[in-house]
Every structure is written in structure tokens, then in C-alpha cells.
N, CA, C, O and the ligand as a Tripos MOL2 file, in Angstrom:
@<TRIPOS>MOLECULE
protein
  309   307    78     0     0
PROTEIN
NO_CHARGES

@<TRIPOS>ATOM
      1 N         124.8280   75.8770   54.3540 N.3       1 MET1
      2 CA        125.9320   75.1220   54.9600 C.3       1 MET1
      3 C         125.6030   74.8350   56.4230 C.2       1 MET1
      4 O         125.5400   75.7440   57.2510 O.2       1 MET1
      5 N         125.4030   73.5950   56.7120 N.am      2 LYS2
      6 CA        125.0410   73.2350   58.0820 C.3       2 LYS2
      7 C         126.1010   72.3540   58.7180 C.2       2 LYS2
      8 O         126.4740   71.3110   58.1830 O.2       2 LYS2
      9 N         126.5570   72.7820   59.8280 N.am      3 ASN3
     10 CA        127.4940   71.9660   60.5980 C.3       3 ASN3
     11 C         126.7330   71.1690   61.6450 C.2       3 ASN3
     12 O         125.7270   71.6320   62.1810 O.2       3 ASN3
     13 N         127.2020   70.0140   61.9200 N.am      4 GLU4
     14 CA        126.5530   69.1970   62.9420 C.3       4 GLU4
     15 C         126.8650   69.7890   64.3190 C.2       4 GLU4
     16 O         128.0250   69.9750   64.6850 O.2       4 GLU4
     17 N         125.8290   70.0690   65.0490 N.am      5 ILE5
     18 CA        126.0280   70.6710   66.3710 C.3       5 ILE5
     19 C         126.1580   69.5630   67.4080 C.2       5 ILE5
     20 O         125.3020   68.6890   67.5490 O.2       5 ILE5
     21 N         127.2440   69.6440   68.1050 N.am      6 GLU6
     22 CA        127.4790   68.6210   69.1220 C.3       6 GLU6
     23 C         126.9620   69.1210   70.4730 C.2       6 GLU6
     24 O         127.4400   70.1250   71.0000 O.2       6 GLU6
     25 N         126.0080   68.4270   71.0050 N.am      7 ILE7
     26 CA        125.4500   68.8250   72.3050 C.3       7 ILE7
     27 C         126.2290   68.1140   73.4030 C.2       7 ILE7
     28 O         126.2530   66.8850   73.4670 O.2       7 ILE7
     29 N         126.8600   68.8940   74.2580 N.am      8 PRO8
     30 CA        127.6420   68.2640   75.3170 C.3       8 PRO8
     31 C         126.7570   67.5430   76.3250 C.2       8 PRO8
     32 O         125.7740   68.1060   76.8070 O.2       8 PRO8
     33 N         127.0890   66.3570   76.6300 N.am      9 ILE9
     34 CA        126.3270   65.6030   77.6180 C.3       9 ILE9
     35 C         126.9220   65.8730   79.0040 C.2       9 ILE9
     36 O         128.1050   65.6390   79.2550 O.2       9 ILE9
     37 N         126.0900   66.3550   79.8590 N.am     10 LEU10
     38 CA        126.5470   66.7110   81.1940 C.3      10 LEU10
     39 C         126.8210   65.4670   82.0240 C.2      10 LEU10
     40 O         126.1060   64.4670   81.9500 O.2      10 LEU10
     41 N         127.8550   65.5630   82.7970 N.am     11 LYS11
     42 CA        128.1070   64.4870   83.7560 C.3      11 LYS11
     43 C         127.0380   64.5650   84.8420 C.2      11 LYS11
     44 O         126.4480   65.6230   85.0620 O.2      11 LYS11
     45 N         126.7960   63.4780   85.5020 N.am     12 GLU12
     46 CA        125.7420   63.4760   86.5200 C.3      12 GLU12
     47 C         126.0320   64.4900   87.6240 C.2      12 GLU12
     48 O         125.1220   65.1290   88.1520 O.2      12 GLU12
     49 N         127.2930   64.6220   87.9580 N.am     13 GLU13
     50 CA        127.7020   65.5930   88.9870 C.3      13 GLU13
     51 C         127.2750   67.0020   88.5970 C.2      13 GLU13
     52 O         126.7450   67.7620   89.4070 O.2      13 GLU13
     53 N         127.5270   67.3270   87.3150 N.am     14 ASP14
     54 CA        127.1690   68.6540   86.8350 C.3      14 ASP14
     55 C         125.6610   68.8500   86.8700 C.2      14 ASP14
     56 O         125.1570   69.9250   87.1930 O.2      14 ASP14
     57 N         124.9610   67.7770   86.5260 N.am     15 PHE15
     58 CA        123.4990   67.8170   86.5000 C.3      15 PHE15
     59 C         122.9500   68.0960   87.9030 C.2      15 PHE15
     60 O         122.0560   68.9250   88.0770 O.2      15 PHE15
     61 N         123.4970   67.3930   88.8970 N.am     16 VAL16
     62 CA        123.0840   67.5810   90.2890 C.3      16 VAL16
     63 C         123.4150   68.9900   90.7470 C.2      16 VAL16
     64 O         122.6090   69.6620   91.3910 O.2      16 VAL16
     65 N         124.6130   69.4160   90.3990 N.am     17 ALA17
     66 CA        125.0420   70.7600   90.7870 C.3      17 ALA17
     67 C         124.1320   71.8160   90.1790 C.2      17 ALA17
     68 O         123.7900   72.8090   90.8200 O.2      17 ALA17
     69 N         123.7500   71.5820   88.9340 N.am     18 ALA18
     70 CA        122.8610   72.5160   88.2420 C.3      18 ALA18
     71 C         121.4960   72.5570   88.9220 C.2      18 ALA18
     72 O         120.8920   73.6190   89.0750 O.2      18 ALA18
     73 N         121.0270   71.3890   89.3230 N.am     19 ASN19
     74 CA        119.7450   71.3210   90.0280 C.3      19 ASN19
     75 C         119.8040   72.0590   91.3570 C.2      19 ASN19
     76 O         118.8850   72.7910   91.7220 O.2      19 ASN19
     77 N         120.9000   71.8500   92.0690 N.am     20 LEU20
     78 CA        121.0770   72.5210   93.3490 C.3      20 LEU20
     79 C         121.1070   74.0360   93.1700 C.2      20 LEU20
     80 O         120.5180   74.7940   93.9410 O.2      20 LEU20
     81 N         121.8210   74.4460   92.1160 N.am     21 ARG21
     82 CA        121.9090   75.8760   91.8330 C.3      21 ARG21
     83 C         120.5340   76.4510   91.5290 C.2      21 ARG21
     84 O         120.1800   77.5500   91.9570 O.2      21 ARG21
     85 N         119.7570   75.6510   90.7590 N.am     22 ARG22
     86 CA        118.4220   76.1080   90.3900 C.3      22 ARG22
     87 C         117.5210   76.1820   91.6210 C.2      22 ARG22
     88 O         116.7310   77.1140   91.7660 O.2      22 ARG22
     89 N         117.6460   75.1950   92.5020 N.am     23 ASP23
     90 CA        116.8590   75.2010   93.7370 C.3      23 ASP23
     91 C         117.1870   76.4230   94.5820 C.2      23 ASP23
     92 O         116.2990   77.1050   95.0930 O.2      23 ASP23
     93 N         118.4790   76.6810   94.7160 N.am     24 LYS24
     94 CA        118.9310   77.8140   95.5190 C.3      24 LYS24
     95 C         118.4290   79.1100   94.9010 C.2      24 LYS24
     96 O         117.9930   80.0280   95.5960 O.2      24 LYS24
     97 N         118.5030   79.1570   93.5870 N.am     25 TYR25
     98 CA        118.0660   80.3560   92.8740 C.3      25 TYR25
     99 C         116.5810   80.6110   93.0950 C.2      25 TYR25
    100 O         116.1650   81.7410   93.3530 O.2      25 TYR25
    101 N         115.7770   79.5350   92.9900 N.am     26 SER26
    102 CA        114.3370   79.7140   93.1620 C.3      26 SER26
    103 C         113.9880   80.0520   94.6090 C.2      26 SER26
    104 O         113.0080   80.7460   94.8800 O.2      26 SER26
    105 N         114.8100   79.5460   95.5370 N.am     27 GLN27
    106 CA        114.6030   79.9050   96.9470 C.3      27 GLN27
    107 C         114.8230   81.3980   97.1480 C.2      27 GLN27
    108 O         114.0600   82.0710   97.8420 O.2      27 GLN27
    109 N         115.8880   81.8980   96.5220 N.am     28 ILE28
    110 CA        116.1900   83.3300   96.6180 C.3      28 ILE28
    111 C         115.0810   84.1420   95.9770 C.2      28 ILE28
    112 O         114.6630   85.1810   96.4900 O.2      28 ILE28
    113 N         114.6130   83.6370   94.8340 N.am     29 ARG29
    114 CA        113.5260   84.3290   94.1430 C.3      29 ARG29
    115 C         112.2620   84.3660   95.0170 C.2      29 ARG29
    116 O         111.5870   85.3920   95.1100 O.2      29 ARG29
    117 N         111.9640   83.2460   95.6430 N.am     30 ASP30
    118 CA        110.7950   83.1690   96.5210 C.3      30 ASP30
    119 C         110.9140   84.1680   97.6610 C.2      30 ASP30
    120 O         109.9630   84.8640   98.0170 O.2      30 ASP30
    121 N         112.1140   84.2120   98.2190 N.am     31 LEU31
    122 CA        112.3700   85.1070   99.3450 C.3      31 LEU31
    123 C         112.2120   86.5580   98.9210 C.2      31 LEU31
    124 O         111.6270   87.3720   99.6350 O.2      31 LEU31
    125 N         112.7470   86.8670   97.7410 N.am     32 GLN32
    126 CA        112.6550   88.2310   97.2320 C.3      32 GLN32
    127 C         111.2070   88.5970   96.9540 C.2      32 GLN32
    128 O         110.7720   89.7130   97.2410 O.2      32 GLN32
    129 N         110.4620   87.6500   96.3940 N.am     33 ALA33
    130 CA        109.0560   87.8830   96.1030 C.3      33 ALA33
    131 C         108.2810   88.1150   97.3930 C.2      33 ALA33
    132 O         107.3910   88.9630   97.4600 O.2      33 ALA33
    133 N         108.6390   87.3430   98.4150 N.am     34 GLN34
    134 CA        107.9720   87.4590   99.7100 C.3      34 GLN34
    135 C         108.2350   88.8380  100.3190 C.2      34 GLN34
    136 O         107.3290   89.4950  100.8310 O.2      34 GLN34
    137 N         109.5120   89.2580  100.2490 N.am     35 GLU35
    138 CA        109.8650   90.5680  100.7900 C.3      35 GLU35
    139 C         109.1630   91.6750  100.0230 C.2      35 GLU35
    140 O         108.7360   92.6790  100.5920 O.2      35 GLU35
    141 N         109.0560   91.4660   98.7220 N.am     36 PHE36
    142 CA        108.3940   92.4440   97.8590 C.3      36 PHE36
    143 C         106.9240   92.5630   98.2280 C.2      36 PHE36
    144 O         106.3890   93.6660   98.3350 O.2      36 PHE36
    145 N         106.2720   91.4160   98.4200 N.am     37 ASN37
    146 CA        104.8570   91.4010   98.7950 C.3      37 ASN37
    147 C         104.6480   92.0490  100.1580 C.2      37 ASN37
    148 O         103.6860   92.7890  100.3630 O.2      37 ASN37
    149 N         105.5630   91.7620  101.0930 N.am     38 THR38
    150 CA        105.4740   92.3470  102.4210 C.3      38 THR38
    151 C         105.6020   93.8610  102.3430 C.2      38 THR38
    152 O         104.9040   94.5970  103.0410 O.2      38 THR38
    153 N         106.5090   94.3110  101.4790 N.am     39 ALA39
    154 CA        106.7130   95.7460  101.3110 C.3      39 ALA39
    155 C         105.4640   96.4100  100.7560 C.2      39 ALA39
    156 O         105.0740   97.4950  101.1880 O.2      39 ALA39
    157 N         104.8370   95.7370   99.7830 N.am     40 ILE40
    158 CA        103.6000   96.2680   99.1910 C.3      40 ILE40
    159 C         102.5030   96.2910  100.2450 C.2      40 ILE40
    160 O         101.7650   97.2690  100.3630 O.2      40 ILE40
    161 N         102.4020   95.2130  101.0050 N.am     41 ALA41
    162 CA        101.3650   95.0980  102.0240 C.3      41 ALA41
    163 C         101.4990   96.2010  103.0640 C.2      41 ALA41
    164 O         100.5060   96.8120  103.4590 O.2      41 ALA41
    165 N         102.7440   96.4590  103.5140 N.am     42 SER42
    166 CA        102.9270   97.4840  104.5290 C.3      42 SER42
    167 C         102.6930   98.8750  103.9560 C.2      42 SER42
    168 O         102.2620   99.7880  104.6600 O.2      42 SER42
    169 N         102.9860   99.0220  102.6570 N.am     43 ARG43
    170 CA        102.7150  100.3150  102.0180 C.3      43 ARG43
    171 C         101.2130  100.5590  101.9370 C.2      43 ARG43
    172 O         100.7300  101.6610  102.1970 O.2      43 ARG43
    173 N         100.4890   99.5060  101.5730 N.am     44 LEU44
    174 CA         99.0360   99.6170  101.4870 C.3      44 LEU44
    175 C          98.4400   99.9000  102.8530 C.2      44 LEU44
    176 O          97.5020  100.6840  102.9980 O.2      44 LEU44
    177 N          99.0110   99.2390  103.8500 N.am     45 LEU45
    178 CA         98.5560   99.4080  105.2230 C.3      45 LEU45
    179 C          98.8270  100.8350  105.6820 C.2      45 LEU45
    180 O          97.9920  101.4570  106.3390 O.2      45 LEU45
    181 N         100.0080  101.3460  105.3260 N.am     46 ALA46
    182 CA        100.3790  102.7070  105.6980 C.3      46 ALA46
    183 C          99.4480  103.7080  105.0310 C.2      46 ALA46
    184 O          99.1060  104.7440  105.6010 O.2      46 ALA46
    185 N          99.0430  103.3690  103.7990 N.am     47 LYS47
    186 CA         98.1340  104.2330  103.0620 C.3      47 LYS47
    187 C          96.7830  104.2830  103.7630 C.2      47 LYS47
    188 O          96.1380  105.3280  103.8530 O.2      47 LYS47
    189 N          96.3720  103.0980  104.2620 N.am     48 ASP48
    190 CA         95.1010  103.0170  104.9730 C.3      48 ASP48
    191 C          95.1590  103.7270  106.3120 C.2      48 ASP48
    192 O          94.1380  104.1500  106.8540 O.2      48 ASP48
    193 N          96.3870  103.8540  106.8430 N.am     49 LYS49
    194 CA         96.5280  104.4590  108.1630 C.3      49 LYS49
    195 C          96.8960  105.9380  108.0870 C.2      49 LYS49
    196 O          97.5270  106.4860  108.9900 O.2      49 LYS49
    197 N          96.4940  106.5580  107.0080 N.am     50 THR50
    198 CA         96.7340  107.9920  106.8810 C.3      50 THR50
    199 C          96.0460  108.7090  108.0340 C.2      50 THR50
    200 O          94.8720  108.4610  108.3100 O.2      50 THR50
    201 N          96.7600  109.5860  108.7010 N.am     51 PRO51
    202 CA         96.1660  110.2710  109.8480 C.3      51 PRO51
    203 C          94.9350  111.0790  109.4560 C.2      51 PRO51
    204 O          94.9060  111.7650  108.4340 O.2      51 PRO51
    205 N          93.9490  110.9720  110.2870 N.am     52 VAL52
    206 CA         92.7090  111.7130  110.0780 C.3      52 VAL52
    207 C          92.5820  112.7100  111.2270 C.2      52 VAL52
    208 O          92.8150  112.3710  112.3870 O.2      52 VAL52
    209 N          92.2180  113.9100  110.8970 N.am     53 LYS53
    210 CA         92.0670  114.9210  111.9440 C.3      53 LYS53
    211 C          90.6350  114.9070  112.4610 C.2      53 LYS53
    212 O          89.6680  114.9890  111.7030 O.2      53 LYS53
    213 N          90.5430  114.8020  113.7580 N.am     54 CYS54
    214 CA         89.2300  114.7320  114.3820 C.3      54 CYS54
    215 C          88.4890  116.0570  114.1900 C.2      54 CYS54
    216 O          89.0570  117.1310  114.3890 O.2      54 CYS54
    217 N          87.2260  115.9680  113.8030 N.am     55 GLU55
    218 CA         86.4260  117.1710  113.5640 C.3      55 GLU55
    219 C          85.9940  117.8320  114.8690 C.2      55 GLU55
    220 O          85.6280  119.0070  114.8840 O.2      55 GLU55
    221 N          86.0370  117.0800  115.9540 N.am     56 LYS56
    222 CA         85.5640  117.6260  117.2280 C.3      56 LYS56
    223 C          86.6810  118.2330  118.0590 C.2      56 LYS56
    224 O          86.5590  119.3560  118.5490 O.2      56 LYS56
    225 N          87.8140  117.4610  118.2230 N.am     57 CYS57
    226 CA         88.8850  117.9620  119.0820 C.3      57 CYS57
    227 C          90.1460  118.3340  118.3120 C.2      57 CYS57
    228 O          91.0760  118.9070  118.8800 O.2      57 CYS57
    229 N          90.1800  118.0120  117.0300 N.am     58 GLY58
    230 CA         91.3200  118.3870  116.2080 C.3      58 GLY58
    231 C          92.5140  117.4790  116.3570 C.2      58 GLY58
    232 O          93.5560  117.7040  115.7420 O.2      58 GLY58
    233 N          92.3680  116.4570  117.1680 N.am     59 LYS59
    234 CA         93.4620  115.5120  117.3780 C.3      59 LYS59
    235 C          93.5950  114.5870  116.1740 C.2      59 LYS59
    236 O          92.6000  114.1190  115.6200 O.2      59 LYS59
    237 N          94.8390  114.3320  115.7790 N.am     60 GLU60
    238 CA         95.0520  113.4160  114.6560 C.3      60 GLU60
    239 C          95.0690  111.9880  115.1510 C.2      60 GLU60
    240 O          95.6960  111.6660  116.1600 O.2      60 GLU60
    241 N          94.3830  111.1560  114.4380 N.am     61 PHE61
    242 CA         94.3460  109.7460  114.8020 C.3      61 PHE61
    243 C          94.4150  108.9090  113.5360 C.2      61 PHE61
    244 O          94.0930  109.3790  112.4450 O.2      61 PHE61
    245 N          94.8370  107.6730  113.6960 N.am     62 THR62
    246 CA         94.9120  106.7760  112.5520 C.3      62 THR62
    247 C          93.9260  105.6440  112.7310 C.2      62 THR62
    248 O          93.5940  105.2450  113.8470 O.2      62 THR62
    249 N          93.4800  105.1500  111.6270 N.am     63 THR63
    250 CA         92.5490  104.0400  111.6680 C.3      63 THR63
    251 C          92.8840  103.0620  110.5560 C.2      63 THR63
    252 O          93.3170  103.4590  109.4730 O.2      63 THR63
    253 N          92.6830  101.7970  110.8270 N.am     64 GLU64
    254 CA         93.0440  100.7790  109.8470 C.3      64 GLU64
    255 C          92.0180  100.6560  108.7290 C.2      64 GLU64
    256 O          92.3600  100.3020  107.6010 O.2      64 GLU64
    257 N          90.7990  100.9390  109.0340 N.am     65 ILE65
    258 CA         89.7660  100.8270  108.0050 C.3      65 ILE65
    259 C          89.6630  102.1380  107.2470 C.2      65 ILE65
    260 O          89.9720  103.2100  107.7680 O.2      65 ILE65
    261 N          89.2260  102.0250  106.0240 N.am     66 ASN66
    262 CA         89.1010  103.2020  105.1790 C.3      66 ASN66
    263 C          87.8600  103.9900  105.6020 C.2      66 ASN66
    264 O          86.7300  103.6130  105.2890 O.2      66 ASN66
    265 N          88.0930  105.0790  106.3110 N.am     67 THR67
    266 CA         86.9730  105.8230  106.8660 C.3      67 THR67
    267 C          86.9770  107.2390  106.3180 C.2      67 THR67
    268 O          87.5180  108.1560  106.9360 O.2      67 THR67
    269 N          86.3870  107.4020  105.1860 N.am     68 LYS68
    270 CA         86.3260  108.7380  104.5830 C.3      68 LYS68
    271 C          85.2680  109.5920  105.2730 C.2      68 LYS68
    272 O          85.3960  110.8130  105.3650 O.2      68 LYS68
    273 N          84.2440  108.9420  105.7450 N.am     69 ASP69
    274 CA         83.1330  109.6590  106.3580 C.3      69 ASP69
    275 C          83.3410  109.8430  107.8480 C.2      69 ASP69
    276 O          82.8210  110.7760  108.4600 O.2      69 ASP69
    277 N          84.1100  108.9320  108.4140 N.am     70 LEU70
    278 CA         84.3310  108.9720  109.8520 C.3      70 LEU70
    279 C          85.5380  109.8560  110.1610 C.2      70 LEU70
    280 O          86.6840  109.4480  109.9700 O.2      70 LEU70
    281 N          85.2750  111.0370  110.6270 N.am     71 LYS71
    282 CA         86.3610  111.9710  110.9170 C.3      71 LYS71
    283 C          86.3420  112.4150  112.3800 C.2      71 LYS71
    284 O          86.6820  113.5500  112.7150 O.2      71 LYS71
    285 N          85.9370  111.4940  113.2220 N.am     72 VAL72
    286 CA         85.9060  111.7750  114.6510 C.3      72 VAL72
    287 C          86.7580  110.7380  115.3570 C.2      72 VAL72
    288 O          86.5790  109.5410  115.1350 O.2      72 VAL72
    289 N          87.6740  111.1680  116.1970 N.am     73 CYS73
    290 CA         88.5940  110.2400  116.8560 C.3      73 CYS73
    291 C          87.8340  109.3400  117.8440 C.2      73 CYS73
    292 O          86.7210  109.6710  118.2540 O.2      73 CYS73
    293 N          88.4300  108.2150  118.2210 N.am     74 PRO74
    294 CA         87.7350  107.2800  119.1280 C.3      74 PRO74
    295 C          87.3170  107.9230  120.4510 C.2      74 PRO74
    296 O          86.3260  107.5080  121.0510 O.2      74 PRO74
    297 N          88.0570  108.9200  120.9060 N.am     75 ASP75
    298 CA         87.7280  109.5780  122.1720 C.3      75 ASP75
    299 C          86.4230  110.3880  122.0850 C.2      75 ASP75
    300 O          85.6940  110.5140  123.0680 O.2      75 ASP75
    301 N          86.1500  110.9220  120.9180 N.am     76 CYS76
    302 CA         84.9760  111.7700  120.7510 C.3      76 CYS76
    303 C          83.7610  111.0000  120.2570 C.2      76 CYS76
    304 O          82.6730  111.5630  120.1370 O.2      76 CYS76
    305 N          83.9400  109.7380  119.9760 N.am     77 ARG77
    306 CA         82.8330  108.9580  119.4570 C.3      77 ARG77
    307 C          81.8060  108.6380  120.5090 C.2      77 ARG77
    308 O          80.8070  107.9810  120.2160 O.2      77 ARG77
    309 ZN         88.3720  113.9110  118.9430 Zn       78 ZN78
@<TRIPOS>BOND
     1     1     2 1
     2     2     3 1
     3     3     4 2
     4     3     5 am
     5     5     6 1
     6     6     7 1
     7     7     8 2
     8     7     9 am
     9     9    10 1
    10    10    11 1
    11    11    12 2
    12    11    13 am
    13    13    14 1
    14    14    15 1
    15    15    16 2
    16    15    17 am
    17    17    18 1
    18    18    19 1
    19    19    20 2
    20    19    21 am
    21    21    22 1
    22    22    23 1
    23    23    24 2
    24    23    25 am
    25    25    26 1
    26    26    27 1
    27    27    28 2
    28    27    29 am
    29    29    30 1
    30    30    31 1
    31    31    32 2
    32    31    33 am
    33    33    34 1
    34    34    35 1
    35    35    36 2
    36    35    37 am
    37    37    38 1
    38    38    39 1
    39    39    40 2
    40    39    41 am
    41    41    42 1
    42    42    43 1
    43    43    44 2
    44    43    45 am
    45    45    46 1
    46    46    47 1
    47    47    48 2
    48    47    49 am
    49    49    50 1
    50    50    51 1
    51    51    52 2
    52    51    53 am
    53    53    54 1
    54    54    55 1
    55    55    56 2
    56    55    57 am
    57    57    58 1
    58    58    59 1
    59    59    60 2
    60    59    61 am
    61    61    62 1
    62    62    63 1
    63    63    64 2
    64    63    65 am
    65    65    66 1
    66    66    67 1
    67    67    68 2
    68    67    69 am
    69    69    70 1
    70    70    71 1
    71    71    72 2
    72    71    73 am
    73    73    74 1
    74    74    75 1
    75    75    76 2
    76    75    77 am
    77    77    78 1
    78    78    79 1
    79    79    80 2
    80    79    81 am
    81    81    82 1
    82    82    83 1
    83    83    84 2
    84    83    85 am
    85    85    86 1
    86    86    87 1
    87    87    88 2
    88    87    89 am
    89    89    90 1
    90    90    91 1
    91    91    92 2
    92    91    93 am
    93    93    94 1
    94    94    95 1
    95    95    96 2
    96    95    97 am
    97    97    98 1
    98    98    99 1
    99    99   100 2
   100    99   101 am
   101   101   102 1
   102   102   103 1
   103   103   104 2
   104   103   105 am
   105   105   106 1
   106   106   107 1
   107   107   108 2
   108   107   109 am
   109   109   110 1
   110   110   111 1
   111   111   112 2
   112   111   113 am
   113   113   114 1
   114   114   115 1
   115   115   116 2
   116   115   117 am
   117   117   118 1
   118   118   119 1
   119   119   120 2
   120   119   121 am
   121   121   122 1
   122   122   123 1
   123   123   124 2
   124   123   125 am
   125   125   126 1
   126   126   127 1
   127   127   128 2
   128   127   129 am
   129   129   130 1
   130   130   131 1
   131   131   132 2
   132   131   133 am
   133   133   134 1
   134   134   135 1
   135   135   136 2
   136   135   137 am
   137   137   138 1
   138   138   139 1
   139   139   140 2
   140   139   141 am
   141   141   142 1
   142   142   143 1
   143   143   144 2
   144   143   145 am
   145   145   146 1
   146   146   147 1
   147   147   148 2
   148   147   149 am
   149   149   150 1
   150   150   151 1
   151   151   152 2
   152   151   153 am
   153   153   154 1
   154   154   155 1
   155   155   156 2
   156   155   157 am
   157   157   158 1
   158   158   159 1
   159   159   160 2
   160   159   161 am
   161   161   162 1
   162   162   163 1
   163   163   164 2
   164   163   165 am
   165   165   166 1
   166   166   167 1
   167   167   168 2
   168   167   169 am
   169   169   170 1
   170   170   171 1
   171   171   172 2
   172   171   173 am
   173   173   174 1
   174   174   175 1
   175   175   176 2
   176   175   177 am
   177   177   178 1
   178   178   179 1
   179   179   180 2
   180   179   181 am
   181   181   182 1
   182   182   183 1
   183   183   184 2
   184   183   185 am
   185   185   186 1
   186   186   187 1
   187   187   188 2
   188   187   189 am
   189   189   190 1
   190   190   191 1
   191   191   192 2
   192   191   193 am
   193   193   194 1
   194   194   195 1
   195   195   196 2
   196   195   197 am
   197   197   198 1
   198   198   199 1
   199   199   200 2
   200   199   201 am
   201   201   202 1
   202   202   203 1
   203   203   204 2
   204   203   205 am
   205   205   206 1
   206   206   207 1
   207   207   208 2
   208   207   209 am
   209   209   210 1
   210   210   211 1
   211   211   212 2
   212   211   213 am
   213   213   214 1
   214   214   215 1
   215   215   216 2
   216   215   217 am
   217   217   218 1
   218   218   219 1
   219   219   220 2
   220   219   221 am
   221   221   222 1
   222   222   223 1
   223   223   224 2
   224   223   225 am
   225   225   226 1
   226   226   227 1
   227   227   228 2
   228   227   229 am
   229   229   230 1
   230   230   231 1
   231   231   232 2
   232   231   233 am
   233   233   234 1
   234   234   235 1
   235   235   236 2
   236   235   237 am
   237   237   238 1
   238   238   239 1
   239   239   240 2
   240   239   241 am
   241   241   242 1
   242   242   243 1
   243   243   244 2
   244   243   245 am
   245   245   246 1
   246   246   247 1
   247   247   248 2
   248   247   249 am
   249   249   250 1
   250   250   251 1
   251   251   252 2
   252   251   253 am
   253   253   254 1
   254   254   255 1
   255   255   256 2
   256   255   257 am
   257   257   258 1
   258   258   259 1
   259   259   260 2
   260   259   261 am
   261   261   262 1
   262   262   263 1
   263   263   264 2
   264   263   265 am
   265   265   266 1
   266   266   267 1
   267   267   268 2
   268   267   269 am
   269   269   270 1
   270   270   271 1
   271   271   272 2
   272   271   273 am
   273   273   274 1
   274   274   275 1
   275   275   276 2
   276   275   277 am
   277   277   278 1
   278   278   279 1
   279   279   280 2
   280   279   281 am
   281   281   282 1
   282   282   283 1
   283   283   284 2
   284   283   285 am
   285   285   286 1
   286   286   287 1
   287   287   288 2
   288   287   289 am
   289   289   290 1
   290   290   291 1
   291   291   292 2
   292   291   293 am
   293   293   294 1
   294   294   295 1
   295   295   296 2
   296   295   297 am
   297   297   298 1
   298   298   299 1
   299   299   300 2
   300   299   301 am
   301   301   302 1
   302   302   303 1
   303   303   304 2
   304   303   305 am
   305   305   306 1
   306   306   307 1
   307   307   308 2
@<TRIPOS>SUBSTRUCTURE
     1 MET1         2 RESIDUE 1 A MET
     2 LYS2         6 RESIDUE 1 A LYS
     3 ASN3        10 RESIDUE 1 A ASN
     4 GLU4        14 RESIDUE 1 A GLU
     5 ILE5        18 RESIDUE 1 A ILE
     6 GLU6        22 RESIDUE 1 A GLU
     7 ILE7        26 RESIDUE 1 A ILE
     8 PRO8        30 RESIDUE 1 A PRO
     9 ILE9        34 RESIDUE 1 A ILE
    10 LEU10       38 RESIDUE 1 A LEU
    11 LYS11       42 RESIDUE 1 A LYS
    12 GLU12       46 RESIDUE 1 A GLU
    13 GLU13       50 RESIDUE 1 A GLU
    14 ASP14       54 RESIDUE 1 A ASP
    15 PHE15       58 RESIDUE 1 A PHE
    16 VAL16       62 RESIDUE 1 A VAL
    17 ALA17       66 RESIDUE 1 A ALA
    18 ALA18       70 RESIDUE 1 A ALA
    19 ASN19       74 RESIDUE 1 A ASN
    20 LEU20       78 RESIDUE 1 A LEU
    21 ARG21       82 RESIDUE 1 A ARG
    22 ARG22       86 RESIDUE 1 A ARG
    23 ASP23       90 RESIDUE 1 A ASP
    24 LYS24       94 RESIDUE 1 A LYS
    25 TYR25       98 RESIDUE 1 A TYR
    26 SER26      102 RESIDUE 1 A SER
    27 GLN27      106 RESIDUE 1 A GLN
    28 ILE28      110 RESIDUE 1 A ILE
    29 ARG29      114 RESIDUE 1 A ARG
    30 ASP30      118 RESIDUE 1 A ASP
    31 LEU31      122 RESIDUE 1 A LEU
    32 GLN32      126 RESIDUE 1 A GLN
    33 ALA33      130 RESIDUE 1 A ALA
    34 GLN34      134 RESIDUE 1 A GLN
    35 GLU35      138 RESIDUE 1 A GLU
    36 PHE36      142 RESIDUE 1 A PHE
    37 ASN37      146 RESIDUE 1 A ASN
    38 THR38      150 RESIDUE 1 A THR
    39 ALA39      154 RESIDUE 1 A ALA
    40 ILE40      158 RESIDUE 1 A ILE
    41 ALA41      162 RESIDUE 1 A ALA
    42 SER42      166 RESIDUE 1 A SER
    43 ARG43      170 RESIDUE 1 A ARG
    44 LEU44      174 RESIDUE 1 A LEU
    45 LEU45      178 RESIDUE 1 A LEU
    46 ALA46      182 RESIDUE 1 A ALA
    47 LYS47      186 RESIDUE 1 A LYS
    48 ASP48      190 RESIDUE 1 A ASP
    49 LYS49      194 RESIDUE 1 A LYS
    50 THR50      198 RESIDUE 1 A THR
    51 PRO51      202 RESIDUE 1 A PRO
    52 VAL52      206 RESIDUE 1 A VAL
    53 LYS53      210 RESIDUE 1 A LYS
    54 CYS54      214 RESIDUE 1 A CYS
    55 GLU55      218 RESIDUE 1 A GLU
    56 LYS56      222 RESIDUE 1 A LYS
    57 CYS57      226 RESIDUE 1 A CYS
    58 GLY58      230 RESIDUE 1 A GLY
    59 LYS59      234 RESIDUE 1 A LYS
    60 GLU60      238 RESIDUE 1 A GLU
    61 PHE61      242 RESIDUE 1 A PHE
    62 THR62      246 RESIDUE 1 A THR
    63 THR63      250 RESIDUE 1 A THR
    64 GLU64      254 RESIDUE 1 A GLU
    65 ILE65      258 RESIDUE 1 A ILE
    66 ASN66      262 RESIDUE 1 A ASN
    67 THR67      266 RESIDUE 1 A THR
    68 LYS68      270 RESIDUE 1 A LYS
    69 ASP69      274 RESIDUE 1 A ASP
    70 LEU70      278 RESIDUE 1 A LEU
    71 LYS71      282 RESIDUE 1 A LYS
    72 VAL72      286 RESIDUE 1 A VAL
    73 CYS73      290 RESIDUE 1 A CYS
    74 PRO74      294 RESIDUE 1 A PRO
    75 ASP75      298 RESIDUE 1 A ASP
    76 CYS76      302 RESIDUE 1 A CYS
    77 ARG77      306 RESIDUE 1 A ARG
    78 ZN78       309 GROUP 0 **** ****
């Protein structure tokens, strides 16, 4: 038993409004994605900036590059 499905035809106003809503929605999505990426980036950066204790003077220092072998602070270098 099949009934004929009537598809409502949107008025142009509704169509424009829907487009605007979609644009606004995608803008919000873009913004959220951007904030998310920034959060990940700063987390990764923070991970890279894990304090390293200097082997010579014992002072803790941070470095942006991944320095597993370099355990001497800039003052002792
Ligand atoms: Zn040092």
C-alpha cells in the first residue's frame, strides 16, 4: 500500500532563510574547528615544552624543540 508523498515546496523566503541558517551554522562549525585545532596545537606545544632539568646546575628550563639528548640549560651550554 503506497500513498503518494507530497513534498512541500518551500517558499523562496524559507529557502533564503535556510541558506542563511546553513551559512551561520557552518561559520560556527569552522570557528569551533579552529578553536579545537588551536587547543590541540597548544597542547602539543606544551608537551614539547616539558621542563628539562639541567644536568650541570639542576635548573629547570623549557625548550621548544624536542631535546631528549640535550639536558643542559642555555646558561651552561
Ligand atoms: Zn644549567
